[in-house]
N, CA, C and O atoms as a GROMACS GRO file, in nm:
protein
  424
    1MET      N    1  -4.216  -1.021   0.215
    1MET     CA    2  -4.149  -0.908   0.152
    1MET      C    3  -4.015  -0.862   0.252
    1MET      O    4  -4.002  -0.865   0.374
    2ILE      N    5  -3.926  -0.822   0.146
    2ILE     CA    6  -3.795  -0.808   0.230
    2ILE      C    7  -3.757  -0.649   0.184
    2ILE      O    8  -3.788  -0.592   0.079
    3LYS      N    9  -3.680  -0.599   0.295
    3LYS     CA   10  -3.606  -0.433   0.266
    3LYS      C   11  -3.494  -0.440   0.238
    3LYS      O   12  -3.423  -0.518   0.301
    4VAL      N   13  -3.451  -0.379   0.156
    4VAL     CA   14  -3.275  -0.393   0.138
    4VAL      C   15  -3.256  -0.247   0.168
    4VAL      O   16  -3.296  -0.160   0.091
    5THR      N   17  -3.183  -0.217   0.299
    5THR     CA   18  -3.136  -0.086   0.318
    5THR      C   19  -2.988  -0.056   0.348
    5THR      O   20  -2.914  -0.107   0.431
    6VAL      N   21  -2.968   0.027   0.269
    6VAL     CA   22  -2.845   0.084   0.261
    6VAL      C   23  -2.798   0.252   0.353
    6VAL      O   24  -2.837   0.365   0.322
    7PHE      N   25  -2.724   0.220   0.447
    7PHE     CA   26  -2.675   0.316   0.516
    7PHE      C   27  -2.557   0.361   0.501
    7PHE      O   28  -2.459   0.286   0.496
    8TYR      N   29  -2.549   0.496   0.493
    8TYR     CA   30  -2.427   0.628   0.493
    8TYR      C   31  -2.404   0.666   0.627
    8TYR      O   32  -2.488   0.740   0.677
    9PRO      N   33  -2.332   0.638   0.678
    9PRO     CA   34  -2.244   0.702   0.795
    9PRO      C   35  -2.220   0.835   0.774
    9PRO      O   36  -2.162   0.872   0.671
   10ASN      N   37  -2.266   0.933   0.880
   10ASN     CA   38  -2.245   1.058   0.868
   10ASN      C   39  -2.119   1.095   0.956
   10ASN      O   40  -2.138   1.140   1.070
   11SER      N   41  -2.005   1.078   0.912
   11SER     CA   42  -1.895   1.091   0.977
   11SER      C   43  -1.806   1.214   0.959
   11SER      O   44  -1.819   1.275   0.854
   12GLU      N   45  -1.729   1.251   1.036
   12GLU     CA   46  -1.657   1.397   1.018
   12GLU      C   47  -1.594   1.383   0.889
   12GLU      O   48  -1.552   1.274   0.850
   13GLY      N   49  -1.586   1.484   0.823
   13GLY     CA   50  -1.546   1.499   0.657
   13GLY      C   51  -1.636   1.438   0.552
   13GLY      O   52  -1.612   1.451   0.432
   14SER      N   53  -1.761   1.357   0.607
   14SER     CA   54  -1.792   1.267   0.489
   14SER      C   55  -1.869   1.373   0.396
   14SER      O   56  -1.906   1.478   0.448
   15ARG      N   57  -1.889   1.353   0.289
   15ARG     CA   58  -1.979   1.385   0.193
   15ARG      C   59  -2.093   1.340   0.136
   15ARG      O   60  -2.074   1.240   0.067
   16PHE      N   61  -2.213   1.382   0.140
   16PHE     CA   62  -2.332   1.307   0.069
   16PHE      C   63  -2.436   1.429   0.016
   16PHE      O   64  -2.498   1.518   0.074
   17ASP      N   65  -2.422   1.387  -0.126
   17ASP     CA   66  -2.549   1.469  -0.203
   17ASP      C   67  -2.647   1.423  -0.205
   17ASP      O   68  -2.658   1.325  -0.278
   18ILE      N   69  -2.753   1.464  -0.138
   18ILE     CA   70  -2.892   1.403  -0.113
   18ILE      C   71  -2.951   1.440  -0.247
   18ILE      O   72  -2.999   1.344  -0.307
   19ASP      N   73  -2.957   1.538  -0.299
   19ASP     CA   74  -3.009   1.574  -0.444
   19ASP      C   75  -2.965   1.506  -0.567
   19ASP      O   76  -3.043   1.507  -0.662
   20TYR      N   77  -2.861   1.451  -0.579
   20TYR     CA   78  -2.775   1.345  -0.644
   20TYR      C   79  -2.856   1.216  -0.633
   20TYR      O   80  -2.920   1.164  -0.724
   21TYR      N   81  -2.842   1.172  -0.514
   21TYR     CA   82  -2.922   1.047  -0.481
   21TYR      C   83  -3.043   1.037  -0.516
   21TYR      O   84  -3.072   0.943  -0.590
   22CYS      N   85  -3.135   1.120  -0.479
   22CYS     CA   86  -3.267   1.134  -0.488
   22CYS      C   87  -3.298   1.145  -0.623
   22CYS      O   88  -3.402   1.086  -0.655
   23ASN      N   89  -3.237   1.206  -0.716
   23ASN     CA   90  -3.270   1.266  -0.830
   23ASN      C   91  -3.215   1.171  -0.973
   23ASN      O   92  -3.271   1.159  -1.082
   24SER      N   93  -3.114   1.124  -0.934
   24SER     CA   94  -3.023   1.020  -1.049
   24SER      C   95  -2.982   0.919  -0.990
   24SER      O   96  -2.987   0.818  -1.060
   25HIS      N   97  -2.935   0.904  -0.867
   25HIS     CA   98  -2.871   0.750  -0.849
   25HIS      C   99  -3.015   0.657  -0.820
   25HIS      O  100  -3.029   0.548  -0.877
   26MET      N  101  -3.114   0.708  -0.731
   26MET     CA  102  -3.225   0.608  -0.695
   26MET      C  103  -3.329   0.581  -0.827
   26MET      O  104  -3.402   0.482  -0.825
   27PRO      N  105  -3.329   0.660  -0.923
   27PRO     CA  106  -3.414   0.643  -1.054
   27PRO      C  107  -3.326   0.555  -1.151
   27PRO      O  108  -3.386   0.510  -1.248
   28MET      N  109  -3.193   0.524  -1.137
   28MET     CA  110  -3.143   0.440  -1.235
   28MET      C  111  -3.160   0.357  -1.152
   28MET      O  112  -3.231   0.277  -1.214
   29VAL      N  113  -3.142   0.309  -1.034
   29VAL     CA  114  -3.174   0.206  -0.969
   29VAL      C  115  -3.298   0.118  -0.984
   29VAL      O  116  -3.312  -0.003  -1.000
   30ARG      N  117  -3.402   0.240  -0.973
   30ARG     CA  118  -3.570   0.165  -1.023
   30ARG      C  119  -3.564   0.130  -1.165
   30ARG      O  120  -3.617   0.030  -1.213
   31ALA      N  121  -3.513   0.196  -1.215
   31ALA     CA  122  -3.481   0.178  -1.401
   31ALA      C  123  -3.428   0.030  -1.400
   31ALA      O  124  -3.508  -0.057  -1.434
   32LYS      N  125  -3.315  -0.003  -1.370
   32LYS     CA  126  -3.224  -0.127  -1.326
   32LYS      C  127  -3.275  -0.231  -1.289
   32LYS      O  128  -3.242  -0.340  -1.336
   33CYS      N  129  -3.383  -0.211  -1.178
   33CYS     CA  130  -3.453  -0.332  -1.109
   33CYS      C  131  -3.574  -0.361  -1.170
   33CYS      O  132  -3.622  -0.474  -1.165
   34GLY      N  133  -3.636  -0.252  -1.239
   34GLY     CA  134  -3.763  -0.298  -1.314
   34GLY      C  135  -3.892  -0.337  -1.185
   34GLY      O  136  -3.894  -0.305  -1.066
   35ALA      N  137  -3.971  -0.401  -1.250
   35ALA     CA  138  -4.088  -0.456  -1.179
   35ALA      C  139  -4.075  -0.536  -1.039
   35ALA      O  140  -4.156  -0.578  -0.957
   36ALA      N  141  -3.926  -0.538  -1.051
   36ALA     CA  142  -3.915  -0.643  -0.914
   36ALA      C  143  -3.911  -0.560  -0.779
   36ALA      O  144  -3.958  -0.602  -0.674
   37LEU      N  145  -3.853  -0.442  -0.794
   37LEU     CA  146  -3.866  -0.335  -0.726
   37LEU      C  147  -4.007  -0.279  -0.675
   37LEU      O  148  -4.076  -0.226  -0.761
   38LYS      N  149  -4.036  -0.282  -0.600
   38LYS     CA  150  -4.203  -0.289  -0.510
   38LYS      C  151  -4.221  -0.151  -0.471
   38LYS      O  152  -4.329  -0.093  -0.466
   39GLY      N  153  -4.106  -0.103  -0.444
   39GLY     CA  154  -4.125   0.047  -0.388
   39GLY      C  155  -4.006   0.109  -0.320
   39GLY      O  156  -3.911   0.032  -0.313
   40MET      N  157  -3.986   0.225  -0.269
   40MET     CA  158  -3.831   0.262  -0.227
   40MET      C  159  -3.887   0.395  -0.132
   40MET      O  160  -3.989   0.463  -0.139
   41ASP      N  161  -3.752   0.398  -0.027
   41ASP     CA  162  -3.803   0.507   0.067
   41ASP      C  163  -3.666   0.572   0.087
   41ASP      O  164  -3.569   0.496   0.078
   42ILE      N  165  -3.643   0.706   0.115
   42ILE     CA  166  -3.517   0.756   0.124
   42ILE      C  167  -3.526   0.845   0.230
   42ILE      O  168  -3.608   0.937   0.235
   43ASP      N  169  -3.437   0.817   0.323
   43ASP     CA  170  -3.474   0.907   0.483
   43ASP      C  171  -3.296   0.966   0.487
   43ASP      O  172  -3.189   0.905   0.487
   44HIS      N  173  -3.332   1.116   0.490
   44HIS     CA  174  -3.211   1.185   0.509
   44HIS      C  175  -3.174   1.219   0.640
   44HIS      O  176  -3.262   1.290   0.689
   45GLY      N  177  -3.109   1.204   0.694
   45GLY     CA  178  -3.069   1.226   0.852
   45GLY      C  179  -3.019   1.378   0.885
   45GLY      O  180  -2.930   1.447   0.836
   46THR      N  181  -3.109   1.399   0.984
   46THR     CA  182  -3.099   1.536   1.035
   46THR      C  183  -3.052   1.527   1.183
   46THR      O  184  -2.989   1.628   1.216
   47SER      N  185  -3.065   1.438   1.275
   47SER     CA  186  -3.002   1.475   1.394
   47SER      C  187  -3.002   1.354   1.466
   47SER      O  188  -3.084   1.271   1.429
   48ASP      N  189  -2.913   1.318   1.579
   48ASP     CA  190  -2.960   1.222   1.646
   48ASP      C  191  -3.064   1.197   1.789
   48ASP      O  192  -3.067   1.104   1.871
   49GLY      N  193  -3.138   1.317   1.777
   49GLY     CA  194  -3.219   1.349   1.903
   49GLY      C  195  -3.210   1.432   1.969
   49GLY      O  196  -3.312   1.470   2.025
   50THR      N  197  -3.062   1.512   2.000
   50THR     CA  198  -3.014   1.602   2.044
   50THR      C  199  -3.014   1.716   1.995
   50THR      O  200  -2.928   1.716   1.907
   51PRO      N  201  -3.065   1.820   2.003
   51PRO     CA  202  -3.078   1.951   1.933
   51PRO      C  203  -2.932   1.988   1.885
   51PRO      O  204  -2.846   2.001   1.972
   52GLY      N  205  -2.899   2.007   1.752
   52GLY     CA  206  -2.785   2.049   1.683
   52GLY      C  207  -2.680   1.957   1.694
   52GLY      O  208  -2.562   1.993   1.703
   53SER      N  209  -2.722   1.829   1.695
   53SER     CA  210  -2.632   1.719   1.687
   53SER      C  211  -2.630   1.656   1.548
   53SER      O  212  -2.714   1.689   1.464
   54ARG      N  213  -2.543   1.571   1.524
   54ARG     CA  214  -2.494   1.512   1.399
   54ARG      C  215  -2.580   1.385   1.385
   54ARG      O  216  -2.577   1.297   1.470
   55ALA      N  217  -2.669   1.376   1.258
   55ALA     CA  218  -2.725   1.216   1.253
   55ALA      C  219  -2.633   1.110   1.245
   55ALA      O  220  -2.533   1.116   1.173
   56PRO      N  221  -2.664   1.007   1.319
   56PRO     CA  222  -2.556   0.896   1.277
   56PRO      C  223  -2.512   0.838   1.139
   56PRO      O  224  -2.400   0.800   1.107
   57TYR      N  225  -2.657   0.841   1.043
   57TYR     CA  226  -2.631   0.842   0.899
   57TYR      C  227  -2.652   0.949   0.842
   57TYR      O  228  -2.721   1.020   0.916
   58ALA      N  229  -2.622   1.006   0.733
   58ALA     CA  230  -2.641   1.090   0.616
   58ALA      C  231  -2.739   1.061   0.523
   58ALA      O  232  -2.770   1.152   0.446
   59CYS      N  233  -2.802   0.937   0.511
   59CYS     CA  234  -2.895   0.909   0.446
   59CYS      C  235  -2.929   0.714   0.478
   59CYS      O  236  -2.841   0.628   0.487
   60MET      N  237  -3.034   0.700   0.487
   60MET     CA  238  -3.074   0.559   0.439
   60MET      C  239  -3.153   0.541   0.333
   60MET      O  240  -3.263   0.597   0.328
   61GLY      N  241  -3.109   0.462   0.234
   61GLY     CA  242  -3.202   0.430   0.126
   61GLY      C  243  -3.263   0.287   0.152
   61GLY      O  244  -3.197   0.196   0.202
   62HIS      N  245  -3.425   0.271   0.104
   62HIS     CA  246  -3.460   0.136   0.152
   62HIS      C  247  -3.542   0.097  -0.005
   62HIS      O  248  -3.599   0.179  -0.077
   63LEU      N  249  -3.530  -0.044  -0.028
   63LEU     CA  250  -3.559  -0.105  -0.152
   63LEU      C  251  -3.662  -0.209  -0.110
   63LEU      O  252  -3.620  -0.280  -0.019
   64TYR      N  253  -3.783  -0.237  -0.152
   64TYR     CA  254  -3.881  -0.326  -0.133
   64TYR      C  255  -3.865  -0.428  -0.208
   64TYR      O  256  -3.824  -0.381  -0.314
   65PHE      N  257  -3.875  -0.568  -0.221
   65PHE     CA  258  -3.892  -0.675  -0.290
   65PHE      C  259  -3.969  -0.776  -0.246
   65PHE      O  260  -3.984  -0.804  -0.127
   66ASP      N  261  -4.030  -0.844  -0.359
   66ASP     CA  262  -4.076  -0.986  -0.258
   66ASP      C  263  -3.999  -1.073  -0.214
   66ASP      O  264  -4.056  -1.152  -0.140
   67SER      N  265  -3.874  -1.095  -0.232
   67SER     CA  266  -3.788  -1.180  -0.183
   67SER      C  267  -3.638  -1.151  -0.211
   67SER      O  268  -3.586  -1.075  -0.292
   68VAL      N  269  -3.577  -1.245  -0.106
   68VAL     CA  270  -3.415  -1.198  -0.144
   68VAL      C  271  -3.375  -1.229  -0.287
   68VAL      O  272  -3.297  -1.157  -0.350
   69GLU      N  273  -3.439  -1.357  -0.342
   69GLU     CA  274  -3.413  -1.378  -0.483
   69GLU      C  275  -3.481  -1.288  -0.588
   69GLU      O  276  -3.430  -1.275  -0.699
   70ALA      N  277  -3.612  -1.218  -0.550
   70ALA     CA  278  -3.599  -1.112  -0.659
   70ALA      C  279  -3.513  -0.998  -0.657
   70ALA      O  280  -3.491  -0.927  -0.755
   71PHE      N  281  -3.457  -0.982  -0.525
   71PHE     CA  282  -3.343  -0.863  -0.519
   71PHE      C  283  -3.222  -0.904  -0.580
   71PHE      O  284  -3.145  -0.825  -0.635
   72GLN      N  285  -3.205  -1.030  -0.572
   72GLN     CA  286  -3.079  -1.107  -0.620
   72GLN      C  287  -3.060  -1.058  -0.784
   72GLN      O  288  -2.981  -0.983  -0.843
   73SER      N  289  -3.171  -1.138  -0.822
   73SER     CA  290  -3.190  -1.146  -0.974
   73SER      C  291  -3.173  -1.006  -1.033
   73SER      O  292  -3.089  -0.977  -1.118
   74SER      N  293  -3.259  -0.924  -0.979
   74SER     CA  294  -3.290  -0.765  -1.040
   74SER      C  295  -3.171  -0.681  -1.039
   74SER      O  296  -3.132  -0.621  -1.140
   75PHE      N  297  -3.113  -0.675  -0.922
   75PHE     CA  298  -3.030  -0.604  -0.872
   75PHE      C  299  -2.840  -0.672  -0.941
   75PHE      O  300  -2.770  -0.607  -1.018
   76GLY      N  301  -2.810  -0.778  -0.896
   76GLY     CA  302  -2.737  -0.870  -0.946
   76GLY      C  303  -2.681  -0.818  -1.072
   76GLY      O  304  -2.567  -0.772  -1.075
   77PRO      N  305  -2.752  -0.824  -1.173
   77PRO     CA  306  -2.686  -0.829  -1.305
   77PRO      C  307  -2.619  -0.682  -1.326
   77PRO      O  308  -2.516  -0.669  -1.392
   78HIS      N  309  -2.695  -0.561  -1.256
   78HIS     CA  310  -2.666  -0.426  -1.294
   78HIS      C  311  -2.587  -0.383  -1.165
   78HIS      O  312  -2.604  -0.264  -1.138
   79SER      N  313  -2.505  -0.451  -1.080
   79SER     CA  314  -2.439  -0.421  -0.919
   79SER      C  315  -2.311  -0.360  -0.968
   79SER      O  316  -2.255  -0.298  -0.877
   80LYS      N  317  -2.257  -0.357  -1.065
   80LYS     CA  318  -2.129  -0.299  -1.106
   80LYS      C  319  -2.172  -0.161  -1.173
   80LYS      O  320  -2.105  -0.062  -1.145
   81GLU      N  321  -2.257  -0.152  -1.240
   81GLU     CA  322  -2.309   0.019  -1.273
   81GLU      C  323  -2.366   0.066  -1.164
   81GLU      O  324  -2.359   0.189  -1.162
   82ILE      N  325  -2.421   0.020  -1.070
   82ILE     CA  326  -2.492   0.111  -0.961
   82ILE      C  327  -2.379   0.133  -0.883
   82ILE      O  328  -2.349   0.251  -0.863
   83LEU      N  329  -2.313   0.047  -0.837
   83LEU     CA  330  -2.200   0.069  -0.713
   83LEU      C  331  -2.110   0.178  -0.806
   83LEU      O  332  -2.077   0.281  -0.746
   84ALA      N  333  -2.074   0.168  -0.924
   84ALA     CA  334  -1.980   0.271  -0.972
   84ALA      C  335  -2.042   0.410  -0.962
   84ALA      O  336  -1.963   0.503  -0.979
   85ASP      N  337  -2.165   0.438  -0.939
   85ASP     CA  338  -2.213   0.560  -0.954
   85ASP      C  339  -2.213   0.626  -0.790
   85ASP      O  340  -2.249   0.740  -0.760
   86VAL      N  341  -2.166   0.528  -0.700
   86VAL     CA  342  -2.176   0.537  -0.556
   86VAL      C  343  -2.086   0.687  -0.520
   86VAL      O  344  -2.148   0.767  -0.450
   87PRO      N  345  -1.939   0.732  -0.564
   87PRO     CA  346  -1.855   0.835  -0.547
   87PRO      C  347  -1.914   0.943  -0.624
   87PRO      O  348  -1.865   1.055  -0.612
   88ASN      N  349  -2.035   0.917  -0.719
   88ASN     CA  350  -2.103   1.062  -0.774
   88ASN      C  351  -2.182   1.127  -0.629
   88ASN      O  352  -2.225   1.241  -0.645
   89TYR      N  353  -2.198   1.084  -0.529
   89TYR     CA  354  -2.298   1.138  -0.432
   89TYR      C  355  -2.227   1.119  -0.315
   89TYR      O  356  -2.272   1.192  -0.227
   90THR      N  357  -2.131   1.050  -0.277
   90THR     CA  358  -2.070   1.012  -0.142
   90THR      C  359  -1.942   0.968  -0.129
   90THR      O  360  -1.901   0.886  -0.211
   91ASN      N  361  -1.866   1.007  -0.037
   91ASN     CA  362  -1.691   0.951  -0.016
   91ASN      C  363  -1.710   0.848   0.102
   91ASN      O  364  -1.601   0.828   0.156
   92VAL      N  365  -1.807   0.781   0.156
   92VAL     CA  366  -1.842   0.717   0.250
   92VAL      C  367  -1.849   0.540   0.200
   92VAL      O  368  -1.885   0.508   0.087
   93LYS      N  369  -1.826   0.480   0.262
   93LYS     CA  370  -1.842   0.346   0.202
   93LYS      C  371  -2.006   0.278   0.296
   93LYS      O  372  -2.038   0.273   0.415
   94PRO      N  373  -2.068   0.239   0.172
   94PRO     CA  374  -2.196   0.232   0.267
   94PRO      C  375  -2.227   0.073   0.274
   94PRO      O  376  -2.193  -0.014   0.195
   95THR      N  377  -2.308   0.063   0.406
   95THR     CA  378  -2.334  -0.084   0.447
   95THR      C  379  -2.474  -0.115   0.419
   95THR      O  380  -2.558  -0.025   0.422
   96LEU      N  381  -2.513  -0.258   0.388
   96LEU     CA  382  -2.628  -0.305   0.362
   96LEU      C  383  -2.673  -0.387   0.438
   96LEU      O  384  -2.594  -0.463   0.494
   97GLN      N  385  -2.828  -0.400   0.468
   97GLN     CA  386  -2.858  -0.479   0.535
   97GLN      C  387  -3.019  -0.526   0.458
   97GLN      O  388  -3.103  -0.450   0.412
   98ILE      N  389  -3.024  -0.683   0.465
   98ILE     CA  390  -3.132  -0.725   0.415
   98ILE      C  391  -3.247  -0.760   0.550
   98ILE      O  392  -3.212  -0.827   0.647
   99SER      N  393  -3.343  -0.719   0.541
   99SER     CA  394  -3.444  -0.750   0.653
   99SER      C  395  -3.613  -0.795   0.620
   99SER      O  396  -3.690  -0.730   0.549
  100GLU      N  397  -3.641  -0.910   0.685
  100GLU     CA  398  -3.777  -0.923   0.644
  100GLU      C  399  -3.874  -0.845   0.685
  100GLU      O  400  -3.886  -0.831   0.806
  101VAL      N  401  -3.954  -0.784   0.605
  101VAL     CA  402  -4.072  -0.683   0.702
  101VAL      C  403  -4.176  -0.750   0.747
  101VAL      O  404  -4.244  -0.819   0.672
  102LYS      N  405  -4.199  -0.738   0.864
  102LYS     CA  406  -4.292  -0.783   0.937
  102LYS      C  407  -4.437  -0.708   0.938
  102LYS      O  408  -4.541  -0.769   0.914
  103LEU      N  409  -4.432  -0.599   0.962
  103LEU     CA  410  -4.530  -0.490   0.968
  103LEU      C  411  -4.520  -0.334   0.904
  103LEU      O  412  -4.463  -0.245   0.967
  104ARG      N  413  -4.565  -0.315   0.810
  104ARG     CA  414  -4.536  -0.171   0.726
  104ARG      C  415  -4.694  -0.138   0.750
  104ARG      O  416  -4.789  -0.213   0.728
  105GLN      N  417  -4.697  -0.016   0.797
  105GLN     CA  418  -4.839   0.083   0.790
  105GLN      C  419  -4.799   0.176   0.760
  105GLN      O  420  -4.695   0.220   0.808
  106MET      N  421  -4.891   0.259   0.642
  106MET     CA  422  -4.866   0.369   0.598
  106MET      C  423  -5.015   0.490   0.632
  106MET      O  424  -5.010   0.607   0.595
   0.00000   0.00000   0.00000
């Protein structure tokens, strides 16, 4: 299994609409990727561990797929539409990382 994580930096002057992200953007991503998308998690940053501090990331979105190929074949055809929605919830450039999941416990 692989995890595609999208990091949204939380810099001075950045904007992030978590409600839009959770209720509009990510459901659109789920619909576009279909059955290839095995699950998703959304982390909303609150601090860096120091009371009253700014979190390094406003949000991290995690998408789970069986393989990189499954991600590419399901996300790729819709990438322009998905990426065109980004300005609706943030003004920062996201960073993407693909990781191999070695352990996941709930």
